[in-house]
N, C-alpha and C positions, 0 to 999 in steps of 0.2 A: 074274555079270554084272561084267565086267573093267573096270577103271580108265578104262580110253580107253572102254569103252560107256558108263558111268554118265556122263564127262564129254560125249560127246555127245549123250544124252539130255539134261543139264540142258541142254545149248546152247542144244538146240532148245524146251525149253522156254520158256526165257528169250526167244528170237523170237518165237515163239509170242504169249508173251503182251505183248511190246513191239509187235507188228502188231497185235494185239487188243485196246492201248491206243490206236494209231494210228487207228485204226477206231471207236470208239465216242467215243471224248474230245470232238474235235468234234462230233459226232451231239448228244452230250450237250448241248453249250450252244447247238446248235443247237433243239434243242424249249426253251427255256426260253422257257415263256406269257407275256406279257405284257396289261393290258389299256388298250389306247389308246384315249382320248376326241379326238376331233375337234370344234371347235366351231366354226361359221361367226361370223363376225366382226359387230358391230352395226350399228345406221343408220347411211351413211357419208355422204358427200355426192353421192358418186355417184348412190348408190340414192335419196339425194331428187329428184335433178334428171332419174331416169325415162331416164338413158339411161346406156349400156354405157360405162365405163371399167375398164381393165385395165392400165393404167399405172404406172411406179413410181417413185416411192413412193406415188403415189396420194393421192385424197383424204380428208382427219382424219374423225373421225367429228364428227355431227351432234349440237347439244345432247341432243338425243332416245337417240342412239347411246351418246352419254355414261352416260346415267341408264340404258338397256338392260344397258349392261358392269358397271355397278357390283350393278344387280339379279341379273346371269346370277353374277358371283362369289360372292353370297351363296349362290345356290341350290347351286353347285358345289362348296363350300366346306363345303355344312351335311353336316354327319356324313362328309365326306372328306378323304382327305388324299394329293394329288398329288403324288409325286416330282422330277417335271421338268416345267416349261411353255415351251413351244415356240409359235414364231410365224412367218409370213410375213416376206419383205423389205418388205410393203404396210403404212403407217402403221395404217391402222385395225384389223391383227389385232394389232401390238402396243398401241394405243391400251385395245380390247376386251381383254386378256391382261391387262394392268398390272394392273386392282383386284386380281384373284384373285393376282397376283403379290404383291401388298403383303399381303393376309389370309395368306398363306402363306409368306411371307419365302422367294421364291424367286425368283431372277433369270430373266427370258425369254430364251432362246435363238434367235436370229432365224435359219432356215432355210429358203434361195433357195428351196430345191423341194416349200415349202409353199403357191407363191404363184397368183393363180388362174390358168386357162387365157389364152393370151393373145390376142385378139379379131381380132387382125391387122385388114383391112380393114373391120371391123366396129365398130370404134373409133368411141366418139360417135355412134354409132345408137339410134335409142331400145329400151329395156330391152323393151317390150312386143311387138317384132318378133325376137327371141333365136331364139325357138324355130324360124323360118325361115330366119335367117341364121347368126347367131352359132353356136346349138346344133346346128345341124346334122350337121357331124363327127361332133362327139363322140356326137351319136345312134349315128352309126354305127359309131362305137366300138365301144357297147354291144350291136350287133349283127355283132361279128366282124370286121368290116372297120378295124382298126387303124393300115391306109395312108391313111386318108382325112384332110385336110389341108385343116384352116380356111384360107383365102385369105389370107396375109400371115403365118401365123402357123407353127402345128406340128401335128405328128402326133398320133393316139394312142399310138403305141410312144415319140415323145419325150418325153411326156406321162407317161406312164406311169414309164418308167425316172426322169423328174426327182422325181416323186413318192415312188415308191419309194424314191429315195436318199436323201431326206429320212427313211423312217419309218428305215431301218438307220440310220442316223445316231440316229435315237431308241434304237431297240433296242441298238445297240452299247453307247447310252449309261452300260445298265445298270439303265435306270430301269424299274418292274415296274407304273407305275402314272401314267403322263403324259397330260398333255392337250397337244393342239397344236390351233391359233386357225388357220382357214384359211378357206376361200371356197367359198359354193353350189356353184359348177360343180366347182369341184377336189375338194372331198369326196364328193360324188353321184357322179361319174367313176368317182373312186380307187376308191371301196366298190363298185360295183356291176361293177365290171374285176373284184377282187380279190378277193370274198369267196368262199366255198366256199356259201354260200345268198342269191344273189342275188334280191331282186323286184325288176324295174325297175318294177312298179305303187307302188312305192313315191315313187319319184323324181316322180310325176306326181299321184299322191293326196295325197303327204305332203313338199309340196318344203320344205327346209330354211329358213325363215324367218331373220330377223337373230337371234342367237344361238343358233339349232338345234341341235343336236347329233346326231352317230352315234359309239357302240363298235363296236369289232371286240376279238377275242381272239384271241390266235395268236402267230405269229411270221414274220418273210420268209421263210424255209425250208420249215417249214411248212403255212403258209399262214393265211387269216383268216378268222374267223365271224363275223358279224352279230350282235350280241346285242341292241342297243338303234338303232332308227332314231327322235330325236325324242320320246322317252316311251313307245314303240311296242316291246315287249319282241319279239323275233324271233327266240329262241332256239327 
């Protein structure tokens, strides 16, 4: 083999190696798996009123809610270490997250994308009628019609993009076992829209109560698997 041929072969090999590295390096990062725990806030004054309240910053926790937050923190921290704690822009999630943050000595990072689905024209109406009013469009999202819009509010694509952005921020933080405090509608809807093993029956049979949780594993690129729903193993 001549010197020129050897040099050409060496350059070709280098190019192949560089291209291979360019193709595999981002994929390797994207395939990092995290465990994300999503926790609904404790009882708020809005919950106690029986009226839909998706305003920001919204009502604080009730006295019972503060007790629930303390209890939830103890349960979440028992034998478990979260490396990141997140909450929505609504005060009730931040107040729910704070006891766990105190125990973990971790700050609470506020992410707008974790906020509740805005009720639009149904704001202030009875929660008892939400299934026929506020949740009518989100139900259609779960049936595949993401263009359905809550009157005066958002559609399914807008909601999913917003919550996805928050989850991406959590993922990009390099946390491997984060917890995010959010809201019943937002958590249940995002999980059902995004996991590869959705069970819509869980939403009706076991809706997330105050401080209820869902746990997903995966990443924004490869997708998510629901592994726990309110203490029910779903793997």
